[in-house]
N, C-alpha and C positions, 0 to 999 in steps of 0.2 A: 684505500677508500674508507676513511674513518668518519663516523658521524656520532652525534650525541644520541639521536633517535632514528631508528629505521622503522618505517611504517609499511607493512605488507598489505596492499590493497588500497584503492583510491576512491571507494564509494563514499556515501555520506558519513560513515564512521571514519574511514581513513583520511579523506581529504580535510575534514574538519580538524582531526587530530594533528595533521601535519601543519596546517596553517596556524592553528592556535599555538603549537609548539614553537614554530618559527617566530611568531609575534612575541613570545617570551624569551627569545634570544637563543634558542637551541639551533644547532646545525642539523638539518633534517634531510633524510632521503626517503623517497617513496618508491616502492617496487610495485609495478602493475603489469600484468601479462596481457591485458585486453585494453579497453578504452578507459581513459581518465574519466572519473566520475562514477564508475561502477555501474551496476545493474540499474539502480534507481534512476539515475540521470539518463542513461542510454537506452535501457530496455524495460523500465518499470514505471515509477511514479510519474515522471515528466511526460514521456511520450504517450502514456495512457490518457493523460489529461488533454493532450493535443487531439487525440482521436475522439474523445468524448465531446470536445468543443465542436469538431466537425459534425458529429452526430446531432448535437443540440441545434446547430445552425440549420442542418438539413430538415429537422423536425419543425423548426420555427417557420421556415418557408412554406411548409405544408399547411400552416395555420394562419397565414397572413390575413386572409379575409376576416377572420374573427377579431382582428385588431384594426379593421377598417382600411386595409391596404390591398390594392389590386394593380394589375398592369393594363393600362388603357381601358379601364372599366371592366375588364374580363374578370369573371369570378374564379379566382385561383383555388377556391375551396371545392370547386366542382371536381369530383374524382377523375373525370376525364382530363382535367388539366394537371392535377397533382401527380398523376401517374407519369406525366412527362418529365418530372423532376428526376434527374439522374445524378448518381454519386460517382464521381471519377476517383476510383480507388487509388490509382497511381498518384494523382494530385494530392489526395488526402495523406497518403503515406509520405510523399515528398515533403509536405508541410510538417508532418510529425517528425520526420528525420531532421528537418531544418531546425526545429525547436530544440531537439536533443543536441545537435551540433553546436548551436549557439551557446547553450548552457555548458557544454563540455569545454568550449573555448574560454568561457568565463573562469572555470576552475583552473585551466592551464595558465591563464593570465595571473590568477592569484598565486600559483606556484612560482611563476617567474618573479612577480613583485616581491614575494617573501623569500626569494633565493633558495627555494626548495629544489633539491636534485631529484629528477625523475629517472628511474632506471627501468627500461623496458625488459620484460622477461618473466619467467616463472621462478618464484622464490622457493628455496629450501633452507630451513633452519639447520645449520650444521654444527652449531655450538651455542653455548649460553650467550655469546655476544657476536656471533657470526651468521651471515646469511649468504648463501651461494645463489647467484642469479644466472639462469640460462636464457639468453635472449637473442634477438636477431643479429646483434653485433658480437656474439660470442659469449663466453662465460667470464664471470668476475666474482669476487668475494667482497662483501661489505662487512665492516666491523662497526658495531654500535654499542654504546653503553646500555641503551634500552632498546627493546624490540617490542613493537605493538602489532598484534595479529588482528587484521580487519578485513578478512577475505570474503565476507558475505556468504551468500547461499545460492543454490541453483534449484530449478524446478524438479519436483519429484515426478516420476512416471509410474503408472500402474504396472505391477510386475508382469501382467499378461498382455500389456499393450505399450511397448516402448515407442518413444517419439520417432516418427519418420519424416516430420516436417511437411507432409502433404495431407495425409488423412487423419493422423493422430498428432496433434500439435500441442506445443507449450505456449505460455503467454508470449514468449519471444517470437515465435512464428506468427501468433495472432496479431502482433503489432505491425507486421509487414506483409499483409495478404496480397497475393498477385491478383486475386479476384474475390468477390464476395460469394460465399457459399449460399446455395438455396436453403440449406438447413444445417443447423449446428447443435450438437449436444455438448453442454458444458458440465463437466464433472467436478463438483466442488463449488460451494457458494460463499466462500470467504470473500474478502474485498476484491482480490484479483479476478476470481471467477464471476462475481456479480457485476463488476464494472465492465468486463469484456462481453458478458452476456447482454448487458444493457446496450453497449455500442452496436453489436451485431443486430440486435432486435431493432434498434432505431434506424439502422441502415436498410431494413426491409427483409432480414433473414428470419426464417422460422427457427426459434430457439427453444431447446429443452434444457432447463436448469435442474440438475440432479444432485441431491444432497443426501448423504448417508444419515445424518442426524435428523432430529424431529422438526427442525426449522432452518430456514436459510439465514445467512450471516449469523451463525450460531454463537459468536462471541459477543453479540449485542444483546440488549434487553429484549425480553420476549415480545413486548408490545411493538418494538421497533421492527423486529423480524416479521411479525404479522402484517404490519403496515407495508413494508417493502414487498412482501409476497402479494398483497392485494394490488399494489401499484403495478407490479410486473404483470400480473394476470390481466389487469384491466387493459394493458397495452398489447396483450396477445401472447405473452410468454407462457410456455408450459412449465410450471413449477412442480417439481416432484420431491417430496421430503420423505424421510424414513425409507429411503430407497437405496438398495445395494446394487452396484454394477458388478455383474457376474462374468461378463465376457464382452469382447469386441472382435468382430469378424469383418474382414475386408474381402469382398468378392470382386476381384479384378475383371472377371468375365461377365459381370452383370450387364444385361441389355434391356433397353426399353422396347416397347411393342414394335417400334419401327426398325429395330435392329441396331440402333445406335447405342454407344456405351451409356450406361446409367450412372450419372454423377453421384446419386444417392446410393452408393454401394457399400456403405458401412452399416452394420447391424450391431446395435448396442443392446445386450440382454440385461435387463434389470429385474430385481425382485423387491416387491413391496408388500404391504398388507393385502393388496389386491391379487397377489400372486405374481407369476412370471410374465414379463412383457418384453416384446422386441420392438426397438425403435430404429427406423431407417433414416439415416442422415447422410449428408455429404462429407462432413468433417466432425471430428471429436476434439474438443479442447479439454485437456486434463489440467485442472487447477486444484489439486488435492494437497498442496502445500509445498514447502521448500526444504531442502536439506543443506546443512552447513558445509562450506568448502574447507574441510579440515584434512581431507585425504592428501597424501603426497606432499605435505608441508614439511615433513621431517620432524614432526612432534616427538616421535619415538627417539630421535637422536639426543634429545635433552630431557626425556622422561616426563613429557606432558601427556597425561592420560585424557581420554574423552569418554563421554557417556552418550551413546547414540549420536556420536559425531560432535557433540557439544563440549566445549572446554569449561571446566569449573574455575571460577575466579572468586576472589574475596571482594569486599566492599570497595576496594580501590582498583579492581579489575586486574589484579596480579594473579598470575597462574600458579604461584607457589614455586616456580622455577626461576632462579637467578633474577634478572631484571626483565622478564618477559611478561607482557600484558596481553589481554585480548578483549575486544569490544564488538558490539553489534550482533549480527546473526549467528556468529560462531559460539556465543555463550547462551546460557539458558534464560534469556529474557525475551520479551516480545520482539518479533522480527519486524520492526518498523524503522523507516529511515530516520525519523526524528528521534527515535529511541537511540539509534546508533550514534547520532550526532551529539545527543546529551551525554552519552557514556564517554564519547571521545573527549569532550570538554572536561568532564570530571576526572578522567584518567590523566590528562595532561596537567590539570591543576594539582593533582596529587604529586606527580613527578616534579613539577615546578616548585611546589612548596618545599619538598624535600631538598631541592637544589638551591633554595633560597632566592628564587627568581622574583622580580618585581613586574608589575603590569605597566601599561603606558603612562599611568599617572605617578609611577614611582612607589606605589603601595605594594607590600609583600603579597604574593599570590597565595590565596587560601582555597583549600579544597571545599567544594560544595557538593554533597551527595545528591544523587538523582532520587526524586520521590516517586517510587514505582507505583504507589497507590493512585497517583493522579496523572497517568499517561493518557493523553487523548487519543481516541481512534477517529479516523476519517475515511469514509467510503464515498466515492464520487459517482454514485448511481443517480438515477432520476426517480424519486427524490434523493438528495444527499443524506448521509448519516454522519453524525458527529456525537461523540460520547466521551464521558470521563467519570471515573469513580465507580461506585457500586451499583450493580443492577438490582432490580427488585428480587430476582431469583436468589442472588447472593445474600441479600438482606434477610430473606426468609431462612436460607440455610444456616445463617449465623445466629438466628433467633433474636434479631434486633427488633425492638419496638419502633416501627417506622411509619411514616406517612407518605402519601403520593399526591402530588399536585400536577395537573395536566391542563394544557391549553391547546386546542386544535387550531390549525392554520386556516380552517374553513371560516373561522371568526376573525381572521386577521385582515385588516384593510390593505396592507401592503401585498400580502399573498393573493388576495382577491383581485387587486388591480393588475398584478403580474400574470394572473391566470394560472397560478401554481399553488393550489390550496391543499394538495396531499400532504399529510404529516401533522406533527405536533411537537410540543415541548413537554418533557416529562421530568419532573424534579422529585428526588427522593430525599427525605430528611429524617433525622432521629426525632421520634415523637416526644422524647423526654427532654432533649437539649435544644431542639430546633436547628441543630447543625446540619448543613447540607452534606449528603452522603454520595449522591450521584446525579449526573445531568445527562439526559438522553434526548437528542434532537434528531428529527427526520423531517426534511423539507427542503425547499429551494435554497441553495447557497448557505446552508447551516454550518458547513465546514469553516466558513469565514468568521463565525461568531462564537465558536467554542472556546477560543483562547482566553477570553475574559472570565469564563466560568472555571477554567483550570486554575486561574489565579484565585478566584473566590474559594475554591475547594482548598487550595494550598494555604490560604489565610484563615481557614476555619470559619467562613462566613455562615450566617444563619439565614433561614428562609425569610425572616422578618427584615434583615438587612438588604436582601435582594429586592424584596417587595417595596422597600422605601427608597430604592435607587431609581433615579429618573432616567428612563431610556428615551431616545429620540422617537418621534412619531411622524409618519408611519414607517416602521421598519419591521423586518422579521424578528429582530432581536428583542423587541418589546414584549414578545410572547413569553420570554423568560420571566419578566416581571409579573405577567398575568398568571403564569403557572405558580410563581411564588405566592401570589395572592390566593390562589386555590389552596395552597398548603395551609 
């Protein structure tokens, strides 16, 4: 079983690498031990957005009266009516799983269309050009001129509270709840933790969001973090920052006053500036990050070393060993789906250029490096967050003479008409050259408008150029021009 390229893993790094390689004329095999599409498609980005859409719809129905809508003249805004709205968790999960299934079948179709061989099973690199696969149909060995490692990552657990799938859960468990908990503690406020905290809050759960650092969504600009915290608290979420989780205890014998089992039998002990505090909840969602899937891959068989599980690569994603490459969450770059896909394309371009391949138009394939300074971030909370480039904190640390321009969505006609005025656009520019350094958005649907600003940053646009650009009215995006005007 010989191939030009063997890709280990079929997530947004692996499947993009495989399809692009096949389009350049390579004979490609993909080894996958779980579902085609990887974590992002099956248990991450896509299903999470399906859950959040259900939550958004649930909340919209609670506020129908404010938009002039009622049933037979009844006031659905009356708390006595809105409490009758019920969320069918089984149906919500069924829809979410259906969305993931549809997307997975789409990737499987692409594999068939591009004549990519899929090998089910666990891969072990046994040599510089060989991969052993142990799968449901037995064992086999694949030979490939090139090997690309794209095995992704898995959720980290706290050392004193391993996942049990019932009381202490990971994002994977949180995506398929059998029931909605009365209360939930979410440990970690990155994109995963904040999105799932938002979902459960919207569905009526009491949510405690606990962050060790001094602000939630700590990779974002400070002002964005502060705004999301305000928005969360306004909706009733209990947000705790600069807070350390010291322990988690489950009392299986806890009883209510009437002698029935107490569902809120998990005690989370935290420590903050206020001292020690104990929080009683029904479940704990641990979202403290992910760890790369590099164990048991056979890296030691070929001399590939790791640092904290990550594989070091050069600018072409080469591991330094024979013709073995690595992309996505297994290397020391941001663990983002679109990051893995961009690295996949660049990696395949490099290999194709070396092999003298041409694209569909007959032009020689050329390698295009990924610009790591302008990788957009997107968090699908309410309000959404989208950002690219330098934060104000980073500009200060670097001693840059910078300016800030801001426009609040409270002054936006589109945001006001939609009833979604939380948030703002914040632009950061070099005070000496007027060149844009960073773009930070928080508001309704802002993840849909960041792409154009990524291009602006890539092209070295100035604030004046953005100010002189005509944006459509009324839109959320025109706030970008207003923020540039402020600059």
